[in-house]
SEZANU-221725 format. One record per residue (C-alpha): residue number from 1; residue in three letters; x, y, z. Coordinates in nm, 4 decimals. Layout:
<atoms>
- k_r_x_y_z
- NUM_ALA_X_Y_Z
...
</atoms>
This chain:
<atoms>
- k_r_x_y_z
- 1_UNK_-0.1317_8.3954_10.8887
- 2_UNK_-0.1960_8.3938_11.2657
- 3_UNK_-0.1394_8.0167_11.2738
- 4_UNK_0.1918_8.0592_11.0925
- 5_UNK_0.3118_8.3425_11.3178
- 6_UNK_0.2178_8.1451_11.6328
- 7_UNK_0.4022_7.8406_11.4972
- 8_UNK_0.7167_8.0538_11.4331
- 9_UNK_0.6916_8.1977_11.7834
- 10_UNK_0.6488_7.8593_11.9514
- 11_UNK_0.9178_7.6673_11.7582
- 12_UNK_1.1596_7.9533_11.6893
- 13_UNK_1.1957_7.8236_11.3353
- 14_UNK_1.1507_8.0578_11.0410
- 15_UNK_1.0357_7.9316_10.6978
- 16_UNK_1.3081_7.9458_10.4360
- 17_UNK_1.1214_8.2142_10.2431
- 18_UNK_1.1561_8.4411_10.5421
- 19_UNK_1.5327_8.4013_10.5853
- 20_UNK_1.6329_8.4273_10.2224
- 21_UNK_1.6771_8.7784_10.0850
- 22_UNK_1.7130_8.8757_9.7207
- 23_UNK_1.9167_9.1870_9.6560
- 24_UNK_1.8818_9.3933_9.3405
- 25_UNK_2.1093_9.6791_9.2315
- 26_UNK_1.9560_10.0125_9.1429
- 27_UNK_2.1580_10.2591_8.9343
- 28_UNK_2.2418_10.5911_9.1038
- 29_UNK_2.3258_10.7472_8.7662
- 30_UNK_2.2173_10.6616_8.4131
- 31_UNK_2.5545_10.5395_8.2835
- 32_UNK_2.6448_10.3290_8.5893
- 33_UNK_2.9369_10.0910_8.5308
- 34_UNK_3.1002_10.0446_8.8687
- 35_UNK_2.9554_9.8905_9.1861
- 36_UNK_2.9775_10.2298_9.3568
- 37_UNK_2.7416_10.3669_9.0934
- 38_UNK_2.4669_10.1437_9.2256
- 39_UNK_2.2840_10.1048_9.5566
- 40_UNK_2.1315_9.7756_9.6620
- 41_UNK_1.7827_9.7131_9.7930
- 42_UNK_1.6634_9.3874_9.9425
- 43_UNK_1.3432_9.2155_9.8528
- 44_UNK_1.1956_9.0437_10.1596
- 45_UNK_0.8819_8.8333_10.1416
- 46_UNK_0.5880_9.0490_10.2468
- 47_UNK_0.4731_8.7755_10.4812
- 48_UNK_0.8120_8.7946_10.6546
- 49_UNK_0.7503_9.1610_10.7247
- 50_UNK_0.4104_9.0832_10.8765
- 51_UNK_0.5611_8.8067_11.0956
- 52_UNK_0.8419_9.0364_11.2097
- 53_UNK_0.5895_9.3032_11.3102
- 54_UNK_0.4540_9.0603_11.5674
- 55_UNK_0.7904_9.0975_11.7441
- 56_UNK_0.7226_9.4656_11.8084
- 57_UNK_0.7011_9.3897_12.1801
- 58_UNK_1.0817_9.3683_12.1681
- 59_UNK_1.0864_9.7329_12.0691
- 60_UNK_0.9433_9.8386_12.4069
- 61_UNK_1.2073_9.6430_12.5990
- 62_UNK_1.4898_9.7938_12.3883
- 63_UNK_1.3394_10.1469_12.4264
- 64_UNK_1.3899_10.1049_12.8040
- 65_UNK_1.7609_10.0364_12.7517
- 66_UNK_1.8242_10.3329_12.5200
- 67_UNK_1.9399_10.6572_12.6681
- 68_UNK_1.7373_10.9765_12.6605
- 69_UNK_1.9940_11.1314_12.4269
- 70_UNK_1.9743_10.8473_12.1732
- 71_UNK_1.7855_10.9928_11.8764
- 72_UNK_1.6960_10.8549_11.5367
- 73_UNK_1.5053_10.5410_11.4316
- 74_UNK_1.2723_10.5960_11.7272
- 75_UNK_0.9017_10.6708_11.7321
- 76_UNK_0.9143_10.9763_11.9569
- 77_UNK_1.2784_11.0757_11.9193
- 78_UNK_1.3645_11.1125_11.5532
- 79_UNK_1.6283_11.2995_11.3584
- 80_UNK_1.4086_11.6161_11.3446
- 81_UNK_1.4148_11.6283_11.7273
- 82_UNK_1.7946_11.6056_11.7210
- 83_UNK_1.8201_11.8875_11.4680
- 84_UNK_1.5791_12.1008_11.6742
- 85_UNK_1.7753_12.0443_11.9959
- 86_UNK_2.1049_12.1218_11.8166
- 87_UNK_1.9574_12.4477_11.6866
- 88_UNK_1.8407_12.5508_12.0346
- 89_UNK_2.1777_12.4623_12.1864
- 90_UNK_2.3715_12.6604_11.9239
- 91_UNK_2.1392_12.9672_11.9667
- 92_UNK_2.1781_12.9598_12.3487
- 93_UNK_2.5528_12.9196_12.3157
- 94_UNK_2.5733_13.2191_12.0805
- 95_UNK_2.3598_13.4297_12.3160
- 96_UNK_2.5921_13.3455_12.6077
- 97_UNK_2.9037_13.3997_12.3898
- 98_UNK_3.0267_13.0480_12.4738
- 99_UNK_3.2018_12.7851_12.2647
- 100_UNK_3.0022_12.4864_12.1362
- 101_UNK_3.1800_12.1662_12.0425
- 102_UNK_2.9842_11.9157_11.8376
- 103_UNK_3.0966_11.5664_11.7418
- 104_UNK_2.9306_11.3871_11.4541
- 105_UNK_2.9758_11.0141_11.4056
- 106_UNK_2.9626_10.8852_11.0490
- 107_UNK_2.7780_10.5534_11.0580
- 108_UNK_2.8679_10.4895_10.6934
- 109_UNK_2.7596_10.1345_10.6111
- 110_UNK_2.7093_10.0720_10.9840
- 111_UNK_2.3948_9.8648_10.9326
- 112_UNK_2.6070_9.6201_10.7331
- 113_UNK_2.8739_9.5853_11.0030
- 114_UNK_2.6653_9.4847_11.3104
- 115_UNK_2.8361_9.1991_11.4873
- 116_UNK_2.5695_8.9367_11.5564
- 117_UNK_2.7414_8.7821_11.8630
- 118_UNK_2.7579_9.1212_12.0313
- 119_UNK_2.4016_9.2004_11.9253
- 120_UNK_2.2749_8.8749_12.0817
- 121_UNK_2.4660_8.9557_12.4033
- 122_UNK_2.2933_9.2964_12.4094
- 123_UNK_1.9515_9.1211_12.3801
- 124_UNK_2.0074_8.9276_12.7051
- 125_UNK_1.7375_9.1353_12.8788
- 126_UNK_1.4647_9.0131_12.6372
- 127_UNK_1.2601_8.7012_12.6685
- 128_UNK_1.4461_8.3866_12.5609
- 129_UNK_1.1839_8.3089_12.2937
- 130_UNK_1.2272_8.6520_12.1340
- 131_UNK_1.6056_8.6281_12.1514
- 132_UNK_1.5846_8.2830_11.9903
- 133_UNK_1.3610_8.4166_11.7162
- 134_UNK_1.5945_8.7011_11.6328
- 135_UNK_1.8998_8.4749_11.6550
- 136_UNK_1.7434_8.2154_11.4212
- 137_UNK_1.6301_8.4876_11.1796
- 138_UNK_1.9852_8.6208_11.1529
- 139_UNK_2.1852_8.2983_11.1772
- 140_UNK_1.9786_8.1293_10.9014
- 141_UNK_1.9919_8.4421_10.6818
- 142_UNK_2.1141_8.4038_10.3248
- 143_UNK_2.1244_8.6377_10.0305
- 144_UNK_2.1309_8.6109_9.6589
- 145_UNK_2.1742_8.8850_9.3999
- 146_UNK_1.9378_8.9307_9.1077
- 147_UNK_2.1179_9.0429_8.7946
- 148_UNK_2.0155_9.0876_8.4318
- 149_UNK_2.1423_8.7353_8.3613
- 150_UNK_1.9493_8.5711_8.6464
- 151_UNK_2.0260_8.5170_9.0153
- 152_UNK_2.3462_8.4217_9.1925
- 153_UNK_2.3515_8.1278_9.4292
- 154_UNK_2.2489_8.1899_9.7908
- 155_UNK_2.5255_8.2616_10.0381
- 156_UNK_2.5079_8.2987_10.4142
- 157_UNK_2.5679_8.6422_10.5553
- 158_UNK_2.7726_8.6828_10.8699
- 159_UNK_2.6999_9.0286_11.0022
- 160_UNK_2.4745_9.3296_10.9652
- 161_UNK_2.1049_9.3921_11.0278
- 162_UNK_1.8520_9.2975_10.7662
- 163_UNK_1.7729_9.5680_10.5181
- 164_UNK_1.3961_9.6156_10.4901
- 165_UNK_1.3169_9.4362_10.8180
- 166_UNK_1.1076_9.6392_11.0618
- 167_UNK_1.3247_9.5169_11.3530
- 168_UNK_1.6519_9.6403_11.2038
- 169_UNK_1.6373_10.0073_11.3114
- 170_UNK_1.5615_9.9207_11.6767
- 171_UNK_1.8220_9.6407_11.6825
- 172_UNK_2.0756_9.8822_11.5380
- 173_UNK_1.9851_10.1389_11.8041
- 174_UNK_2.0455_9.8847_12.0776
- 175_UNK_2.3771_9.7815_11.9207
- 176_UNK_2.5017_10.1363_11.8819
- 177_UNK_2.3877_10.2307_12.2332
- 178_UNK_2.5838_9.9414_12.3826
- 179_UNK_2.8936_10.0287_12.1743
- 180_UNK_2.8727_10.3879_12.2969
- 181_UNK_2.8385_10.2818_12.6613
- 182_UNK_3.1361_10.0457_12.6186
- 183_UNK_3.3463_10.3219_12.4668
- 184_UNK_3.2545_10.5700_12.7464
- 185_UNK_3.3317_10.3117_13.0179
- 186_UNK_3.6793_10.2823_12.8641
- 187_UNK_3.7263_10.6551_12.8846
- 188_UNK_3.6162_10.6767_13.2473
- 189_UNK_3.8545_10.4021_13.3601
- 190_UNK_4.1516_10.5575_13.1760
- 191_UNK_4.1206_10.8911_13.3618
</atoms>
């Protein structure tokens, strides 16, 4: 396995088994008939998960880019931490008889909508080999759907982070952080 991972790192080329994902639909309710009654889950080769874990060094570099207030999908700053901070803020606000305004962003299906070109631009601070690996992993990505009757043909995907890949949460964090900074820069210049 080490030999394979080293070869992938040196060449930047992923084996086909690593870039092809099989999706299966799981019923949300017993009598599911519509697409919305199902949720999909991707089956990624286990060896692909092991190989992707070797890229964990990217996580450290991305962590340095993320703001202190960016919570969720992070080792030390998870959703529980955000809920705890929100509770403390609301209690202090009530004690001081002040108004508290909270804005929630619905990231509904956001993992599926990540623009790869923008993601790669956001990765410019990483080592070129790591950027090449991530780029090749995503650009060569294809998906097929497993149904009762068999599997569909493979089709290339054009956006989104890979479901089931250990890099996806941190890549999504980087992407959302950069989008937030971009939006805030637009607000500052319009004042």
